[in-house]
Wavefront OBJ file of the C-alpha trace (Angstrom):
o trace
v -2.021 25.434 -42.727
v -2.812 24.790 -39.167
v -2.986 27.993 -37.312
v -5.508 29.841 -36.541
v -2.966 33.093 -37.264
v 0.621 33.818 -36.997
v 1.498 36.773 -36.580
v 4.095 39.877 -37.699
v 6.498 40.790 -36.507
v 7.575 44.757 -35.584
v 10.341 47.067 -34.227
v 12.222 43.958 -34.379
v 10.285 41.118 -36.177
v 9.319 38.197 -36.604
v 6.806 36.452 -39.125
v 4.286 34.535 -37.663
v 1.056 33.351 -38.940
v -2.159 33.523 -39.315
v -5.817 32.525 -40.649
v -4.812 29.492 -42.164
v -5.774 26.568 -44.155
v -4.383 23.787 -45.748
v -4.222 23.221 -49.302
v -2.007 21.548 -52.307
v -0.481 23.709 -54.314
v 0.480 27.594 -53.731
v -1.746 29.393 -51.819
v -3.640 31.955 -53.884
v -2.731 36.211 -52.277
v -6.154 37.524 -50.249
v -7.431 39.756 -52.477
v -7.607 41.359 -48.420
v -4.154 40.981 -47.641
v -1.739 43.428 -48.653
v 0.657 43.114 -51.499
v 3.951 42.894 -51.055
v 5.276 46.774 -52.097
v 8.984 46.542 -52.231
v 10.167 43.609 -54.913
v 12.614 40.849 -53.590
v 15.566 40.571 -55.714
v 16.344 36.641 -55.712
v 19.572 36.983 -57.477
v 21.271 38.726 -54.508
v 22.961 36.420 -52.366
v 22.567 35.036 -48.843
v 25.234 36.447 -46.203
v 25.771 33.730 -44.015
v 25.368 35.027 -40.235
v 25.704 32.427 -38.048
v 26.132 28.244 -38.822
v 24.517 26.091 -36.323
v 26.341 22.498 -36.248
v 23.941 20.496 -34.564
v 20.398 19.777 -34.212
v 19.012 22.051 -32.014
v 21.598 25.304 -33.045
v 20.201 27.956 -35.133
v 21.646 28.676 -38.751
v 20.502 32.592 -39.966
v 20.985 34.225 -43.340
v 20.563 37.934 -44.001
v 20.610 39.864 -47.720
v 19.986 43.486 -49.008
v 17.152 44.510 -49.879
v 17.338 47.294 -52.850
v 16.145 51.409 -50.773
v 15.107 49.278 -47.468
v 16.716 49.808 -43.906
v 16.393 46.305 -42.569
v 17.865 43.202 -44.661
v 16.129 40.251 -45.042
v 16.373 38.008 -43.244
v 15.879 33.540 -42.850
v 16.240 31.261 -40.339
v 16.652 27.842 -40.043
v 16.669 25.089 -37.321
v 16.539 20.760 -36.275
v 14.936 20.683 -33.620
v 13.785 17.030 -31.943
v 10.329 17.316 -31.655
v 7.247 16.017 -33.694
v 6.333 18.247 -36.546
v 2.492 18.649 -34.553
v 3.794 20.069 -31.488
v 5.398 22.481 -33.938
v 2.601 23.301 -35.596
v 0.399 24.070 -32.371
v 2.868 25.859 -30.249
v 2.516 27.862 -33.621
v -0.872 27.980 -33.691
v -1.071 30.027 -30.222
v -1.452 33.365 -31.346
v -1.653 34.248 -27.016
v 1.700 32.640 -27.027
v 3.795 33.997 -29.233
v 5.367 37.132 -26.557
v 7.233 33.896 -25.260
v 9.552 33.010 -28.237
v 9.131 35.839 -30.859
v 11.823 38.191 -30.719
v 10.897 41.217 -29.111
v 7.186 40.731 -29.103
v 5.686 42.223 -26.383
v 1.551 41.733 -26.826
v 0.061 39.257 -28.970
v -3.674 37.891 -29.316
v -6.289 36.643 -31.761
v -8.611 39.282 -33.842
v -11.642 37.782 -35.176
v -12.329 35.304 -37.416
v -9.259 34.558 -38.474
v -6.154 36.915 -38.019
v -3.018 37.773 -35.587
v -2.068 40.700 -33.863
v 1.219 41.455 -32.364
v 2.904 44.915 -30.819
v 6.900 44.828 -30.717
v 8.383 46.868 -27.814
v 10.697 49.630 -29.605
v 13.944 50.343 -28.420
v 14.591 54.810 -28.025
v 14.724 56.360 -30.046
v 11.960 54.114 -31.722
v 8.502 53.530 -31.053
v 6.704 50.513 -30.649
v 5.489 48.856 -33.572
v 2.181 46.699 -34.394
v 0.475 44.458 -37.280
v -2.143 42.762 -37.951
v -1.596 39.509 -40.252
v -3.451 37.228 -42.063
v -1.815 33.908 -43.025
v -1.832 31.678 -46.098
v -0.349 28.245 -45.784
v -0.208 24.696 -47.937
v 1.566 21.098 -48.234
v 3.610 21.116 -50.813
v 6.264 17.243 -51.464
v 5.795 16.784 -47.696
v 7.122 20.122 -46.394
v 4.307 22.477 -44.399
v 4.660 26.360 -46.080
v 2.429 29.463 -43.813
v 2.820 32.779 -45.731
v 2.158 35.403 -43.862
v 0.752 38.911 -44.539
v 0.218 42.237 -42.817
v -3.067 43.652 -43.518
v -4.551 47.025 -42.863
v -8.118 46.502 -42.712
v -8.824 44.947 -39.266
v -7.256 44.688 -36.420
v -6.566 48.038 -33.604
v -4.864 51.422 -34.017
v -2.804 53.487 -32.064
v -1.633 56.619 -32.326
v 1.040 56.322 -30.135
v 2.988 53.485 -31.881
v 3.833 53.118 -35.286
v 1.900 50.442 -37.982
v 4.235 48.077 -39.634
v 4.122 49.015 -43.748
v 4.733 45.829 -45.179
v 5.216 42.576 -43.467
v 5.735 39.136 -45.245
v 7.500 36.125 -43.216
v 7.267 32.356 -45.064
v 7.285 29.473 -42.516
v 8.701 26.036 -44.139
v 8.283 22.527 -41.783
v 9.954 20.144 -42.871
v 9.416 16.627 -40.760
v 12.122 14.412 -40.797
v 11.166 11.961 -38.538
v 8.486 11.145 -36.046
v 10.575 13.056 -33.131
v 12.235 15.707 -35.740
v 11.597 18.697 -37.678
v 13.199 20.912 -39.737
v 11.788 24.570 -39.373
v 12.605 27.054 -40.901
v 11.561 30.613 -42.082
v 12.379 34.031 -44.366
v 10.910 38.127 -43.615
v 10.856 40.501 -45.213
v 9.469 44.014 -42.963
v 9.224 47.320 -43.859
v 8.976 48.809 -39.887
v 8.275 52.601 -41.239
v 10.280 55.281 -40.921
v 14.292 56.117 -40.526
v 15.840 53.957 -38.704
v 19.662 53.967 -37.143
v 21.821 51.691 -38.550
v 22.663 49.533 -35.796
v 19.333 48.868 -34.957
v 18.367 47.997 -38.233
v 21.784 45.078 -38.277
v 20.877 43.731 -34.848
v 16.680 43.269 -36.055
v 18.256 41.288 -39.197
v 21.075 39.741 -37.477
v 19.161 39.031 -33.851
v 15.892 38.368 -35.287
v 15.858 34.918 -37.029
v 18.411 33.666 -33.869
v 16.530 34.956 -30.914
v 12.875 33.312 -32.236
v 14.068 29.827 -33.844
v 15.748 29.797 -30.550
v 13.397 30.864 -27.917
v 10.851 27.933 -29.965
v 13.211 25.818 -29.633
v 13.523 26.751 -25.446
v 9.764 26.629 -24.865
v 8.953 23.267 -26.419
v 12.162 21.924 -24.438
v 10.346 23.033 -21.076
v 7.321 21.499 -21.755
v 5.122 23.676 -20.480
v 1.943 22.237 -22.788
v 1.785 18.743 -22.630
v 1.060 17.439 -26.522
v 1.038 13.678 -25.564
v -2.146 13.183 -26.534
v -2.365 15.848 -29.428
v -3.833 15.323 -33.024
v -4.482 17.455 -35.704
v -7.478 18.190 -35.019
v -6.527 20.225 -31.954
v -5.254 22.976 -34.671
v -8.132 26.146 -35.455
v -10.849 25.393 -36.899
v -9.713 27.168 -40.575
v -7.026 24.118 -40.590
v -9.527 23.421 -43.304
v -7.125 20.019 -44.721
v -7.293 18.507 -41.537
v -6.574 14.966 -43.461
v -4.197 16.256 -45.691
v -2.185 16.804 -42.299
v -2.625 13.582 -41.074
v -1.631 11.925 -44.104
v 1.453 13.800 -44.132
v 1.808 12.474 -40.400
v 1.223 9.262 -41.388
v 4.085 9.316 -43.921
v 6.626 10.579 -40.629
v 7.273 6.908 -38.910
v 9.066 5.314 -42.509
v 11.733 8.132 -42.283
v 14.961 7.604 -40.668
v 17.276 10.623 -40.780
v 19.645 9.573 -38.543
v 21.672 12.189 -39.258
v 20.085 15.481 -41.142
v 23.118 17.882 -40.963
v 24.669 15.183 -42.792
v 24.650 16.143 -46.654
v 25.925 12.097 -46.925
v 23.947 10.536 -45.127
v 20.698 9.751 -46.707
l 1 2 3 4 5 6 7 8 9 10 11 12 13 14 15 16 17 18 19 20 21 22 23 24 25 26 27 28 29 30 31 32 33 34 35 36 37 38 39 40 41 42 43 44 45 46 47 48 49 50 51 52 53 54 55 56 57 58 59 60 61 62 63 64 65 66 67 68 69 70 71 72 73 74 75 76 77 78 79 80 81 82 83 84 85 86 87 88 89 90 91 92 93 94 95 96 97 98 99 100 101 102 103 104 105 106 107 108 109 110 111 112 113 114 115 116 117 118 119 120 121 122 123 124 125 126 127 128 129 130 131 132 133 134 135 136 137 138 139 140 141 142 143 144 145 146 147 148 149 150 151 152 153 154 155 156 157 158 159 160 161 162 163 164 165 166 167 168 169 170 171 172 173 174 175 176 177 178 179 180 181 182 183 184 185 186 187 188 189 190 191 192 193 194 195 196 197 198 199 200 201 202 203 204 205 206 207 208 209 210 211 212 213 214 215 216 217 218 219 220 221 222 223 224 225 226 227 228 229 230 231 232 233 234 235 236 237 238 239 240 241 242 243 244 245 246 247 248 249 250 251 252 253 254 255 256 257 258 259 260 261 262 263
């Protein structure tokens, strides 16, 4: 997708992405990217943990993953922000600590990875992860899938490396100044966790992360007024595909995206 890389989450999680390229259709899993160990049973229903009734409010879900300490979690928000502003925010690994839940440090790792550290909560040690991402555009939705990779990035003896990380962003333009962002994450933090911490990760991570993104964009720390797809990182190979999607946005009219009867 657009993105140098996003990132992962550790001790208490999250997303993000790395080394992405736009391509039509589903992205192939990179040979160097760690295959997901845990099989997610999609027949297990999602549990609603919070519901956002207005634009800018976060809805969250979580569900059991047999054998895992931390539940899979999902968050969704509709933002009064252009899709490109959101992509550029995600496309800045160095700023992820400003909005990602419990992230304390992040950086780009050449050639196209992202490294993230997450602060621990006693008695749990801090975590770290290096991730690589793929992205594609399908049915006017931008997807970014990120997975942990063990063959790149720094190593640490005083922190615990995430055993498994898989994050999927679904970014849907609803209008020129309105975008829906959904992300779904499963993370194996490695090692047994206190139940209160495992529950906190799955319930708080999606809410804090998406509201953090919202607040950062509303504060206007960065000026995106003259931004174009060319401002996205060099791994965004199909910038023309993104331009074509953005060109469609002016035709969209979703005055009340939370009303299922409002087409």
